[in-house]
C-alpha positions in Angstrom: 18.0 3.2 2.8 18.0 0.5 0.7 15.8 -1.4 2.8 12.9 1.2 2.3 14.1 1.3 -0.8 13.1 -2.2 -1.5 10.1 -2.7 0.7 8.3 0.6 -1.7 9.3 -2.0 -4.7 7.9 -4.5 -2.7 5.0 -2.5 -2.3 4.5 -1.4 -6.4 5.1 -4.9 -7.6 2.8 -6.7 -4.7 0.1 -4.1 -6.3 0.5 -4.3 -9.8 -0.1 -7.8 -9.6 -2.9 -7.3 -8.1 -4.5 -5.1 -10.9 -3.3 -7.4 -12.9 -5.2 -10.5 -12.1 -8.1 -8.4 -11.2 -7.7 -8.0 -15.0 -8.0 -4.4 -14.7 -5.7 -1.8 -17.4 -3.9 1.2 -15.7 -7.6 3.2 -17.0 -9.3 1.3 -15.4 -8.0 1.4 -12.1 -7.7 5.3 -12.2 -11.3 5.4 -13.1 -12.7 3.4 -10.3 -9.9 4.8 -7.5 -11.0 8.0 -8.6 -6.9 9.0 -8.9 -5.3 10.0 -12.5 -4.2 7.9 -14.2 -0.7 9.9 -14.4 -0.7 9.2 -10.7 -1.3 5.9 -10.7 1.4 5.6 -14.2 3.8 7.2 -11.5 3.2 4.1 -9.0 4.3 2.1 -10.2 7.0 2.8 -12.8 8.2 4.8 -9.1 6.6 4.1 -6.1 5.7 7.8 -5.9 1.8 8.4 -5.1 0.3 10.2 -2.4 -1.6 8.7 0.2 -4.5 9.1 -0.7 -4.7 7.8 -3.7 -2.3 5.1 -1.9 -6.1 4.1 -0.2 -8.3 4.8 -2.3 -6.1 2.4 -5.0 -5.9 -0.5 -2.5 -10.3 -0.2 -2.0 -10.8 -0.6 -5.7 -8.4 -3.6 -5.2 -10.2 -5.5 -2.0 -6.7 -4.4 0.1 -8.4 -1.3 1.6 -8.4 -3.1 5.5 -4.8 -4.2 5.5 -4.1 -0.4 6.5 -5.9 -0.4 9.7 -3.2 -3.3 11.1 -0.3 -0.2 10.4 1.5 0.8 13.5 -1.2 -1.4 15.1 2.2 -3.3 17.2 3.0 -1.8 19.9 7.0 -1.5 20.4 7.6 -2.6 22.9 11.2 -1.6 25.0 11.4 -3.9 26.9 10.1 -7.1 28.6 8.1 -5.8 31.4 6.5 -3.7 29.2 5.2 -7.0 27.3 4.2 -8.7 30.5 3.2 -5.6 32.2 0.5 -4.8 30.0 -1.0 -8.8 30.6 
């Protein structure tokens, strides 16, 4: 569970950094993403947000394509599976 919390915290910090690099206030980000200001503030303080809101924020920041690759890699169970797929 600690690994999940660490991952969530790192994601929040990266998104907050991208927002700041773009010189966007939380308010402007919420307006552009069509996400409530409360959701943006809650996300940046707790990491909690709906998937839809997270995708909207990612789109405003220019990172929506990163989600296209999520879970793309197959989880192989053996070397034979890898070799047979090629």
